C-alpha positions as CSV (number, residue, x, y, z in Angstrom):
1,M,-41.3,40.7,6.3
2,V,-40.5,40.4,2.5
3,E,-37.3,40.9,2.9
4,G,-37.2,38.4,6.3
5,R,-38.7,35.2,4.1
6,R,-36.3,36.4,0.8
7,A,-33.5,35.9,3.6
8,D,-34.8,32.4,5.3
9,L,-34.9,31.0,1.8
10,R,-31.3,31.7,1.2
11,R,-30.4,30.4,4.0
12,M,-32.1,27.3,3.4
13,G,-30.9,27.4,-0.2
14,S,-27.0,27.7,1.3
15,E,-27.8,24.2,3.8
16,Q,-29.4,22.0,1.3
17,N,-26.5,23.4,-0.9
18,A,-24.1,22.3,1.4
19,Q,-26.0,19.0,2.7
20,Y,-25.9,18.1,-1.5
21,K,-22.3,18.8,-1.3
22,R,-21.8,16.3,2.1
23,I,-24.1,13.6,0.2
24,L,-21.8,14.2,-3.2
25,A,-18.2,14.0,-1.5
26,F,-19.7,10.7,0.3
27,V,-21.0,9.1,-2.2
28,I,-17.6,9.9,-4.5
29,F,-15.5,8.6,-1.6
30,L,-17.5,5.5,-1.2
31,T,-17.1,4.8,-5.5
32,A,-13.6,5.7,-5.2
33,A,-12.3,2.9,-2.2
34,L,-14.6,0.5,-3.1
35,S,-13.6,0.5,-6.7
36,L,-9.9,0.8,-5.3
37,I,-10.4,-2.4,-2.9
38,T,-12.0,-4.2,-5.7
39,A,-8.8,-3.5,-8.2
40,T,-6.3,-4.4,-5.9
41,F,-7.3,-6.4,-2.7
42,L,-9.7,-8.6,-4.6
43,N,-7.8,-9.0,-7.6
44,P,-5.8,-12.3,-7.8
45,H,-3.6,-10.3,-10.9
46,F,-2.5,-7.5,-9.2
47,M,-2.0,-8.9,-5.6
48,K,0.3,-11.7,-7.6
49,G,2.1,-9.0,-9.0
50,Q,2.0,-7.0,-5.6
51,I,3.9,-9.9,-3.4
52,R,6.4,-9.6,-6.4
53,T,7.4,-6.2,-5.4
54,S,11.0,-6.1,-3.3
55,Y,9.7,-5.1,0.0
56,N,6.2,-7.9,0.0
57,R,8.0,-10.4,-1.8
58,A,10.8,-10.8,1.1
59,V,7.4,-10.5,3.5
60,I,5.3,-13.5,1.5
61,V,9.1,-15.3,1.6
62,R,9.3,-15.0,5.2
63,Q,5.6,-16.1,6.2
64,V,5.3,-19.5,3.4
65,N,8.6,-20.3,5.6
66,K,6.8,-19.9,8.8
67,N,4.5,-21.8,7.8
68,F,7.3,-24.9,6.2
69,D,9.2,-24.8,9.2
70,N,5.4,-26.1,11.0
71,L,5.0,-28.5,8.3
72,A,8.0,-29.7,9.2
73,D,7.1,-30.1,12.7
74,L,4.2,-32.4,11.5
75,V,6.4,-34.9,9.4
76,N,9.3,-35.0,12.0
77,A,11.5,-32.9,10.4
78,R,12.7,-30.3,13.0
79,S,16.1,-29.4,13.2
80,E,18.3,-27.0,14.2
81,D,18.7,-25.0,10.9
82,N,14.9,-25.3,9.5
83,A,14.6,-21.4,8.9
84,N,14.0,-20.2,5.9
85,L,14.9,-23.7,4.3
86,L,12.8,-22.6,0.8
87,A,14.6,-20.1,-1.9
88,E,11.9,-17.0,-2.8
89,A,11.9,-19.0,-6.6
90,Q,10.2,-22.3,-4.2
91,T,8.1,-19.7,-2.1
92,E,6.5,-17.9,-4.7
93,P,4.3,-20.6,-6.7
94,I,3.0,-22.0,-3.7
95,A,2.0,-18.4,-2.7
96,D,0.5,-17.9,-6.0
97,R,-1.8,-20.5,-5.6
98,M,-3.3,-19.2,-2.4
99,I,-4.3,-16.1,-4.0
100,D,-5.5,-17.5,-7.1
101,Y,-7.8,-19.7,-4.6
102,A,-8.9,-17.0,-2.3
103,L,-9.6,-14.4,-4.4
104,G,-11.2,-13.6,-8.2
105,I,-14.7,-14.7,-9.3
106,H,-15.5,-18.2,-7.9
107,W,-18.2,-20.1,-6.3
108,F,-18.5,-21.0,-2.4
109,K,-15.6,-23.3,-1.3
110,V,-16.1,-26.2,1.0
111,S,-12.5,-27.9,0.2
112,N,-9.6,-27.2,0.5
113,L,-7.9,-30.5,-0.8
114,S,-7.1,-29.5,-4.2
115,L,-5.4,-26.5,-3.2
116,A,-3.4,-28.7,-0.5
117,Q,-2.5,-31.1,-3.4
118,Q,-1.2,-28.4,-5.6
119,I,1.0,-26.9,-3.0
120,L,2.4,-30.6,-2.4
121,N,3.6,-30.7,-5.9
122,D,5.0,-27.3,-5.9
123,I,7.0,-28.5,-3.2
124,D,8.2,-31.4,-5.0
125,Q,8.9,-29.9,-8.4
126,G,10.7,-27.1,-6.2
127,I,13.0,-28.8,-3.9
128,D,15.8,-30.5,-5.9
129,K,19.6,-31.0,-4.8
130,G,20.6,-27.8,-4.7
131,S,18.4,-26.8,-2.2
132,S,19.2,-26.9,1.9
133,T,19.5,-29.8,3.5
134,G,16.5,-29.4,5.7
135,A,13.9,-28.7,2.6
136,Q,15.0,-32.1,1.0
137,I,14.5,-34.2,4.3
138,I,10.9,-32.5,4.4
139,N,10.3,-33.4,1.0
140,R,11.5,-37.2,1.6
141,K,9.3,-37.2,5.1
142,L,6.3,-35.9,2.9
143,K,6.2,-38.6,0.7
144,K,6.8,-41.4,3.1
145,Q,3.6,-39.9,4.3
146,G,1.7,-40.8,0.9
147,S,-2.1,-40.4,0.9
148,S,-1.8,-38.2,4.3
149,A,0.5,-35.3,3.3
150,P,-2.1,-33.2,1.9
151,Y,-3.9,-32.7,5.4
152,A,0.1,-31.9,6.3
153,I,-0.1,-29.7,4.5
154,I,-3.5,-28.3,5.7
155,R,-2.6,-28.0,9.0
156,A,1.0,-26.6,8.2
157,F,-0.4,-23.4,6.0
158,N,-3.8,-22.9,8.1
159,L,-5.7,-23.3,4.6
160,N,-9.0,-23.9,6.7
161,V,-7.9,-20.3,7.3
162,V,-7.7,-19.6,3.7
163,T,-11.0,-21.3,2.8
164,L,-12.8,-18.9,5.2
165,G,-11.4,-15.8,4.0
166,A,-11.9,-17.2,0.4
167,N,-15.6,-17.8,1.0
168,I,-15.4,-13.7,2.6
169,A,-13.3,-12.3,-0.3
170,G,-15.9,-13.7,-2.7
171,L,-19.1,-12.0,-0.9
172,L,-17.0,-8.7,-0.5
173,L,-16.6,-8.5,-4.3
174,M,-20.3,-9.3,-4.6
175,V,-20.8,-6.6,-2.6
176,N,-18.3,-4.5,-4.1
177,I,-20.1,-5.1,-7.1
178,I,-23.5,-4.3,-6.2
179,I,-22.8,-1.4,-4.2
180,V,-20.6,0.5,-6.5
181,I,-23.1,0.2,-9.4
182,V,-25.8,1.6,-7.0
183,T,-23.6,4.3,-6.0
184,I,-23.1,5.5,-9.5
185,I,-26.6,5.3,-9.5
186,S,-27.5,7.2,-6.9
187,L,-24.1,9.8,-8.3
188,F,-26.4,10.5,-11.4
189,S,-29.6,11.1,-9.6
190,L,-27.8,13.7,-7.5
191,I,-26.5,15.3,-10.0
192,N,-29.2,15.7,-11.7
193,D,-31.1,17.4,-9.0
194,M,-28.4,19.3,-8.4
195,R,-28.7,20.3,-12.2
196,S,-32.6,21.9,-11.4
197,K,-31.8,23.5,-8.8
198,T,-28.2,25.8,-9.7
199,N,-26.8,26.4,-13.1
200,L,-23.8,24.8,-14.6
201,R,-21.0,26.7,-13.3
202,L,-21.9,26.1,-9.7
203,L,-22.9,22.3,-10.4
204,I,-19.4,21.8,-11.5
205,H,-18.3,23.8,-8.9
206,D,-20.3,21.9,-6.0
207,I,-19.4,18.8,-7.9
208,A,-15.3,19.6,-8.0
209,A,-15.1,21.0,-4.4
210,A,-16.9,17.5,-3.5
211,G,-14.7,15.2,-5.4
212,M,-11.7,17.4,-3.6
213,W,-13.4,16.4,-0.2
214,A,-13.8,12.7,-0.9
215,G,-10.0,12.9,-2.6
216,F,-8.8,14.4,1.0
217,W,-10.2,11.6,2.9
218,L,-9.1,9.0,0.7
219,I,-5.1,10.3,0.9
220,L,-5.9,10.8,5.0
221,I,-7.7,7.8,6.0
222,S,-5.2,5.5,3.2
223,G,-2.1,7.4,4.9
224,L,-3.0,6.0,8.4
225,L,-4.0,2.6,7.6
226,A,-0.6,2.5,5.3
227,L,1.4,3.6,8.4
228,V,0.1,0.9,10.7
229,P,2.8,-1.7,10.2
230,V,5.6,1.7,10.3
231,I,4.3,2.3,14.0
232,F,3.2,-1.0,15.4
233,D,5.5,-4.0,15.8
234,V,3.1,-6.4,13.5
235,D,5.2,-9.2,13.4
236,N,4.1,-11.5,16.3
237,V,0.4,-10.7,15.7
238,E,-1.8,-13.3,13.6
239,F,-1.9,-12.4,9.7
240,G,0.5,-9.5,10.3
241,F,2.2,-10.2,7.0
242,L,-1.3,-8.7,5.1
243,L,-0.8,-5.6,7.2
244,E,2.7,-5.4,5.8
245,I,1.6,-6.3,2.3
246,S,-1.5,-3.8,2.4
247,S,0.3,-1.1,3.6
248,S,1.9,-1.1,0.2
249,V,-1.7,-1.1,-1.1
250,F,-2.7,1.7,0.9
251,L,0.5,3.5,-0.2
252,E,-1.2,3.4,-3.9
253,Y,-4.9,4.7,-2.9
254,V,-2.3,8.0,-1.5
255,I,-1.3,8.4,-4.6
256,A,-5.0,7.8,-6.1
257,G,-6.0,10.8,-4.2
258,V,-3.9,12.8,-4.9
259,I,-4.8,12.3,-9.0
260,I,-8.3,13.0,-7.6
261,Y,-8.0,16.2,-5.8
262,I,-5.7,17.4,-7.9
263,I,-8.3,17.1,-11.2
264,C,-10.6,18.0,-9.1
265,A,-9.2,21.5,-8.0
266,I,-8.4,22.6,-11.7
267,P,-12.7,22.8,-12.7
268,W,-13.1,23.7,-9.2
269,Q,-10.6,26.7,-9.1
270,A,-11.9,27.6,-13.2
271,T,-15.1,28.1,-11.9
272,S,-14.4,29.8,-8.6
273,A,-16.4,33.2,-9.1
274,K,-14.4,36.3,-10.3
């Protein structure tokens, strides 16, 4: 009877330890994932650097030119050669304006008129005599629009959607920061609880094992998300360009997951039972 009770206690201890490791792996994964999202997708400095990579630069040029083509329709300057009217150097300032407007720490936004005026100024300054004929025609048409030109920019570049995205991004940033702080506190609390029930070697072993699982799930989920634009045609999907840009960011998450896995594998192996 005593042996049976001891076996039950060992089984309960093993089940509790497995539950601790599952919770710990989830907390580590959540902390890593939210920290990466905050440092990348919600960071204007990172995203401005990301759109200047060789692949994403082409995506941004295509998307800004698509909006510029919409602008041509709105100001009655449509012609047969309206595709890719803006060069790479002319699209980057516009993309930077929109990223600075949408990301980072900011109050709730209700107006995008100032952003439209900034984009209008970028178009006016970027288009010179060396620009395409179509782009120069559109710029002249915009100047004739006078005070209504910013509203044409708002419609052509979907700035109302950008404003909505900016408010969502601002909310996500605050929520992410709060959740990361809470998960870090929970992580230390969980480790302290585990420390009271096991020795230091097993504690390090369990933490490392949980970290390896967190790294594995980060690699798997990020890898699948990075493959979405490769497997599916997103060119004709609304905001498909965001999926294309996100693909390269998720590849960096895969690298981060590999680093977490390797770093945790070293102490896990060192603390394994001989």
